[in-house]
Structure formats: structure tokens, C-alpha cells
C-alpha positions in Angstrom: 53.9 -3.1 160.6 56.2 -1.1 158.3 56.1 -1.6 154.5 59.1 -3.1 152.8 60.8 -1.1 150.0 63.7 -2.0 147.8 66.1 0.6 146.5 68.1 0.3 143.2 71.7 1.3 142.7 71.4 4.8 141.2 69.4 6.2 144.1 72.3 5.5 146.5 74.9 6.7 144.0 73.1 10.1 143.5 72.8 10.4 147.3 76.4 9.5 148.1 78.4 11.3 145.4 78.9 14.9 144.2 77.1 15.5 140.9 79.2 15.6 137.7 76.5 17.3 135.6 73.9 19.9 136.4 70.9 17.6 136.1 72.4 15.3 138.7 72.2 18.1 141.3 68.4 17.8 141.2 68.6 14.0 141.3 71.0 14.1 144.3 68.5 16.3 146.2 65.6 13.9 145.4 67.6 10.8 146.3 68.6 12.3 149.7 65.0 13.5 150.4 63.7 10.0 149.4 66.1 8.2 151.7 65.4 10.5 154.6 61.7 10.1 154.2 62.0 6.3 154.2 64.2 6.0 157.3 62.1 5.0 160.3 58.9 4.7 158.2 59.7 1.8 155.9 61.9 -1.3 156.0 64.6 -0.7 153.4 66.1 -3.6 151.5 68.9 -4.0 149.0 70.7 -7.0 147.7 74.4 -7.8 147.6 74.1 -7.1 143.9 73.2 -3.5 144.6 76.0 -3.0 147.1 78.5 -4.3 144.6 77.1 -2.1 141.8 77.3 1.0 144.0 80.8 0.2 145.1 82.0 -0.5 141.5 80.5 2.7 140.2 81.9 4.9 142.9 85.4 3.5 142.3 85.3 3.5 138.5 83.1 6.4 137.6 83.7 8.8 140.5 87.4 7.7 141.1 86.8 7.3 144.8 89.5 5.3 146.6 88.4 1.7 147.3 88.7 1.7 151.1 86.9 5.1 151.3 84.0 3.7 149.3 83.9 0.6 151.6 83.7 2.8 154.7 81.2 5.2 153.1 78.9 2.3 152.3 79.3 0.8 155.8 78.5 4.1 157.5 75.6 5.2 155.2 73.9 2.2 153.7 74.3 -0.4 156.5 72.8 2.2 158.9 69.5 2.3 157.0 69.2 -0.8 154.8 69.2 -4.6 155.2 71.5 -6.2 152.6 70.2 -9.6 151.4 72.0 -12.4 149.7 71.1 -13.7 146.2 70.4 -17.4 146.0 69.6 -20.0 143.4 65.9 -19.4 144.3 66.5 -15.7 143.4 68.0 -16.8 140.1 64.9 -19.0 139.4 62.5 -16.2 140.2 64.5 -13.8 138.0 64.2 -16.2 135.1 60.4 -16.3 135.4 60.3 -12.5 135.6 62.4 -12.2 132.4 60.2 -14.7 130.6 56.9 -13.0 131.6 57.9 -9.3 131.5 60.8 -9.2 129.0 63.0 -7.4 131.6 66.8 -7.4 131.5 68.8 -10.0 133.3 70.2 -7.7 136.0 66.9 -5.9 136.6 65.1 -9.2 136.9 67.5 -10.1 139.7 66.7 -6.8 141.5 63.0 -7.5 141.1 63.4 -11.1 142.3 65.2 -9.9 145.4 62.4 -7.4 146.0 59.8 -10.2 145.7 61.8 -12.4 148.1 61.8 -9.6 150.7 58.1 -8.9 150.4 58.6 -5.4 149.1 55.7 -3.5 147.8 57.7 -0.7 146.2 60.9 -0.8 144.2 62.5 2.6 143.7 64.5 2.6 140.5 65.5 5.1 137.8 66.1 2.3 135.3 62.8 0.5 135.1 59.3 1.5 133.8 57.8 4.0 136.2 54.4 2.9 137.6 54.8 -0.7 136.4 53.1 -3.2 138.8 54.4 -6.7 138.8 52.4 -9.7 140.1 49.9 -7.3 141.7 52.4 -6.8 144.6 55.4 -4.7 143.5 55.2 -1.2 142.1 58.2 0.3 140.4 58.6 4.0 141.2 61.1 6.3 139.5 61.6 9.1 142.1 63.1 11.3 139.4 60.1 11.1 137.0 58.5 14.4 136.5 
């Protein structure tokens, strides 16, 4: 049985875009290596929230044409990850996470979706590296030195 992992927005953005600053070259290499290491070894999950955030950032920040972003995400992300819907149950779980751990609204939705998909690892640049939630989900920042 393969472990389930959840991947946050920036990991995909680094992997799919050309770096704008020198430090992002390093992050792009790490993101690509991470994704390649997970393919065929882990079950990768993201939520519809993540796919929307990736799309919006690629259009706004990287000025990539909307239909090109759509096709890029179809060809690259759908090939390796399962995209899961958010529900009212996700919202309720996120509320409890915010109350217990003082985590931001959007990050709590990411964590709630990871919980719902029985993920043991959440790869994220934006959350506390090494944090373990509910004795079942560890946050790992792959860019942490």
C-alpha cells in the first residue's frame, strides 16, 4: 500500500515555471526532484483549491496565457495527482484545525483536505516545517535547509 501525500501550491508553481529570481532556481530543482521521487511511490493528492491557486498565480504573476496554463496543468498535474473537491465537511474540519492550531484560513483548508484523503505528509513551503498534526500528518518544507 502506498502512502498518501498532499502537495501545496508553491511546489507545483516552482516546478512548472521559469524562476524569476536566483533563489528560485534552487527551489525549482528541489520541486522537480521531489515530484519525480513521489511518482509511482506515493499517492499524490491536491484539492481543487490548490489547482485554482496554481492557475491564478501562473496567469497573474507569471503572465502565462490562460489556455496555456489550463493545458499545462492538465498535462502535468493530472498525470500525477488526484484532485479532490472541497465540501462542507472540509470546511468544518478546517474550522476545528484553526481553533486548535491557530493556522490561517486557507492553510487550514489545505490541511483539512489532506486529513480527508488520509495523507501522512503535507509538502508545503508556507507552513511550519516538521509540525505534526493530530499524530497523523507531518508538514515538510522541502526547501528547508
